[in-house]
C-alpha positions as CSV (number, residue, x, y, z in Angstrom):
1,M,25.9,-14.3,173.7
2,F,26.4,-18.0,174.1
3,G,27.8,-18.2,170.6
4,Q,30.8,-15.9,171.8
5,E,29.8,-13.3,169.1
6,G,32.6,-11.0,168.1
7,F,35.5,-13.5,168.5
8,G,37.3,-15.4,165.6
9,L,38.3,-18.3,167.8
10,R,35.7,-19.9,170.1
11,L,35.2,-22.8,172.4
12,E,32.1,-24.6,173.7
13,W,31.6,-28.0,175.2
14,G,29.8,-31.1,173.7
15,G,26.6,-31.3,171.8
16,E,25.3,-28.1,173.4
17,G,28.5,-26.4,172.1
18,V,27.9,-27.7,168.6
19,A,24.4,-26.3,168.8
20,A,25.6,-22.9,170.0
21,L,28.4,-22.5,167.5
22,G,27.4,-24.6,164.5
23,E,25.6,-21.9,162.6
24,L,28.0,-19.1,163.6
25,C,31.3,-20.7,162.7
26,A,32.8,-21.7,159.3
27,V,34.7,-24.5,160.9
28,L,33.9,-26.8,163.9
29,V,36.8,-28.9,165.3
30,V,35.6,-31.9,167.4
31,V,38.2,-33.0,170.1
32,D,37.8,-36.3,171.7
33,V,41.4,-37.3,172.8
34,L,40.3,-40.6,174.6
35,S,39.6,-41.8,172.1
36,F,37.6,-41.2,169.0
37,T,39.5,-38.3,167.3
38,T,42.8,-39.9,168.2
39,S,41.6,-43.2,166.6
40,V,40.5,-41.1,163.5
41,D,44.0,-39.6,163.3
42,V,45.7,-42.9,163.4
43,A,43.5,-44.5,160.8
44,V,43.5,-41.5,158.4
45,G,47.2,-41.1,158.9
46,R,47.5,-44.6,157.4
47,G,45.2,-43.7,154.5
48,A,42.1,-45.2,155.8
49,A,38.7,-43.4,156.3
50,V,36.3,-43.4,159.3
51,K,32.5,-43.1,159.2
52,P,31.5,-41.7,162.6
53,V,28.5,-43.5,164.0
54,R,26.2,-42.0,166.7
55,W,26.1,-44.0,169.9
56,T,22.5,-44.5,169.6
57,D,22.9,-46.0,166.1
58,R,25.7,-48.4,167.0
59,A,23.6,-51.5,166.7
60,S,23.1,-50.9,163.0
61,A,26.8,-50.1,162.3
62,V,28.4,-52.4,159.7
63,P,31.2,-54.4,161.4
64,T,34.7,-53.6,160.3
65,A,36.5,-56.1,158.1
66,N,38.8,-56.9,161.0
67,P,37.2,-57.2,164.5
68,A,40.5,-56.4,166.0
69,W,40.1,-52.8,164.7
70,T,38.3,-50.9,167.5
71,L,37.9,-47.5,169.0
72,R,41.2,-48.0,170.8
73,P,43.9,-46.0,168.9
74,S,46.6,-48.7,169.4
75,S,44.4,-51.3,167.5
76,L,44.5,-49.2,164.3
77,A,48.2,-49.1,163.9
78,T,48.0,-51.8,161.2
79,V,44.8,-50.6,159.3
80,P,45.5,-50.8,155.6
81,A,45.1,-47.7,153.3
82,G,41.7,-47.7,151.6
83,E,39.9,-49.3,154.6
84,L,36.5,-47.7,155.6
85,L,35.9,-48.1,159.4
86,E,32.5,-47.5,161.0
87,L,33.3,-46.4,164.5
88,P,30.6,-45.6,167.1
89,S,31.4,-43.5,170.2
90,P,29.1,-41.6,172.5
91,N,31.2,-38.4,172.3
92,G,33.4,-37.7,169.3
93,A,31.6,-39.8,166.7
94,T,28.2,-38.6,167.9
95,L,29.3,-35.0,167.8
96,C,30.9,-35.2,164.4
97,D,27.6,-36.5,163.0
98,L,25.7,-33.8,164.9
99,A,28.1,-31.1,163.6
100,S,27.6,-32.3,160.0
101,G,24.1,-30.8,160.0
102,T,25.1,-27.3,161.0
103,G,26.6,-26.2,157.7
104,A,30.1,-25.8,159.2
105,A,33.1,-27.7,157.9
106,V,33.9,-30.4,160.5
107,L,37.4,-31.5,161.4
108,A,38.5,-34.1,163.8
109,G,41.3,-32.8,166.1
110,C,43.4,-34.2,168.9
111,L,46.8,-33.7,170.4
112,R,48.5,-35.7,167.7
113,N,47.5,-33.5,165.0
114,A,46.9,-30.1,166.7
115,D,49.1,-28.1,164.3
116,A,47.8,-29.8,161.2
117,V,44.2,-29.3,162.2
118,A,44.8,-25.6,163.1
119,L,46.4,-25.0,159.7
120,A,43.5,-26.7,157.9
121,A,41.0,-24.8,159.9
122,L,42.5,-21.4,159.0
123,E,42.5,-22.3,155.4
124,I,39.0,-23.4,155.3
125,A,37.7,-20.6,157.5
126,D,39.4,-17.9,155.4
127,G,38.9,-15.2,158.0
128,R,35.6,-16.5,159.4
129,P,35.1,-17.8,162.9
130,I,36.4,-21.2,164.0
131,G,34.8,-23.1,166.9
132,V,36.6,-25.8,168.9
133,I,34.5,-28.4,170.6
134,P,36.0,-30.4,173.3
135,A,33.6,-33.5,173.5
136,G,33.7,-34.2,177.2
137,E,32.2,-37.4,178.6
138,R,28.6,-38.2,179.5
139,W,27.6,-39.6,182.9
140,G,25.8,-42.9,182.7
141,I,27.5,-44.2,179.5
142,D,29.5,-47.4,179.6
143,I,31.3,-48.0,176.4
144,N,32.0,-51.6,177.3
145,T,28.3,-52.5,177.0
146,T,25.6,-52.4,174.4
147,K,22.7,-52.4,176.8
148,A,19.8,-50.5,175.1
149,E,18.6,-48.9,178.4
150,Q,21.7,-46.7,178.6
151,V,20.7,-43.0,178.8
152,F,22.9,-40.1,178.2
153,G,23.6,-38.3,181.4
154,P,24.7,-34.7,181.9
155,L,28.1,-33.5,180.3
156,R,31.2,-34.2,182.3
157,P,34.0,-31.9,181.1
158,C,37.3,-33.7,181.0
159,V,40.9,-32.7,181.3
160,E,42.1,-34.5,178.2
161,D,39.7,-32.8,175.8
162,F,40.3,-29.4,177.3
163,L,44.0,-29.8,176.8
164,G,43.4,-31.2,173.2
165,A,41.3,-28.2,172.4
166,G,43.8,-26.0,174.0
167,A,46.7,-27.4,171.8
168,I,44.7,-26.5,168.7
169,L,43.7,-23.1,170.0
170,S,47.3,-22.4,171.0
171,A,48.4,-23.2,167.3
172,L,45.6,-21.0,166.0
173,V,46.5,-18.1,168.2
174,E,50.1,-18.3,167.0
175,R,49.0,-18.2,163.4
176,T,46.2,-15.6,163.1
177,S,45.4,-12.2,164.4
178,A,41.8,-13.3,165.0
179,R,40.6,-12.5,168.6
180,A,40.1,-15.5,170.9
181,S,37.3,-15.6,173.3
182,V,38.1,-15.9,177.0
183,E,37.0,-19.6,176.9
184,A,39.4,-20.2,174.0
185,R,42.3,-18.4,175.5
186,V,42.0,-20.1,178.8
187,A,42.1,-23.5,177.1
188,A,45.2,-22.4,175.1
189,D,46.8,-21.2,178.4
190,A,46.0,-24.5,180.1
191,Y,47.6,-26.5,177.4
192,R,50.8,-24.4,177.4
193,G,50.9,-24.9,181.2
194,A,50.7,-28.6,181.1
195,A,52.7,-29.2,177.8
196,E,55.9,-30.3,179.6
197,R,54.1,-33.0,181.6
198,L,51.2,-33.7,179.3
199,D,51.7,-37.6,179.4
200,E,51.6,-37.5,183.3
201,V,48.6,-35.3,183.3
202,V,46.5,-37.2,180.9
203,A,47.4,-40.6,182.4
204,G,46.5,-39.2,185.8
205,C,43.1,-37.7,184.9
206,V,39.9,-39.8,185.4
207,S,39.6,-40.8,181.8
208,G,43.4,-41.7,181.6
209,R,43.3,-43.7,184.9
210,E,40.2,-45.7,183.6
211,L,42.2,-46.8,180.5
212,V,45.4,-47.5,182.4
213,E,43.6,-49.6,185.1
214,A,41.8,-51.5,182.2
215,G,45.2,-52.5,180.8
216,H,45.2,-49.9,178.0
217,A,48.1,-47.6,179.0
218,G,49.3,-47.9,175.4
219,D,46.3,-46.0,174.2
220,V,47.0,-43.2,176.5
221,E,50.6,-43.1,175.3
222,V,49.5,-42.9,171.7
223,A,47.0,-40.1,172.5
224,T,49.5,-37.9,174.2
225,R,52.1,-37.8,171.3
226,V,51.8,-34.1,170.4
227,N,52.1,-33.1,166.7
228,V,53.4,-36.4,165.5
229,S,50.7,-36.4,162.7
230,K,50.1,-34.3,159.6
231,A,46.6,-35.6,159.1
232,A,43.7,-33.2,159.3
233,P,40.6,-35.4,159.0
234,R,37.6,-33.6,157.5
235,L,34.1,-34.9,157.4
236,V,32.9,-35.0,153.8
237,D,29.7,-36.8,152.8
238,G,29.5,-38.5,156.3
239,V,33.1,-39.8,156.2
240,L,36.3,-38.5,157.8
241,R,39.2,-38.5,155.4
242,G,42.6,-36.9,155.2
């Protein structure tokens, strides 16, 4: 029952969630609000494309043409159309690559494109189940270092990804008669409850505070702009495009 059988809208966390839902759902939506899927949305919205790179493969990733373009969403505001970025991340990028092997269509969702991704998921699924995967964080990973000895620790569910998943599920619930699992419904309810103070909630959670204290409050602001994007990045042949 870990696949939430019998429900059209489902939610599970992280890589374990991809494994549980991947072969049961027509579409998997990966959500990593701070920051991979937000960065993807910004880049794809400008006509660029993103190759997600597993964190363990980051040393072999091809450097981007401009070293100023990074996983920080605000850094991608000037990416030109046609650019292909290789972005490693321990959560969103790794999960997108993992999900690509399940047979499900893979979309990258966030708060910025929640409605657009929900509409795309419904069209692709055509009545079949949709799984939403909040990435969460991993204990023991420091994205500011390339030390080879880093080991993925256990999953840390995080507020921002739960709310991002909830925004997408809220949009799905409004647009389909498909039954939502309890897990999916609770996420949608959480998003609706926090919607009017979303920027405050995300900036105040652990991940948001970490970015703000590092001087990256602008990235949190970019990530909490709800439904400002029409992009629905889909993973095709290993690359996320609009």
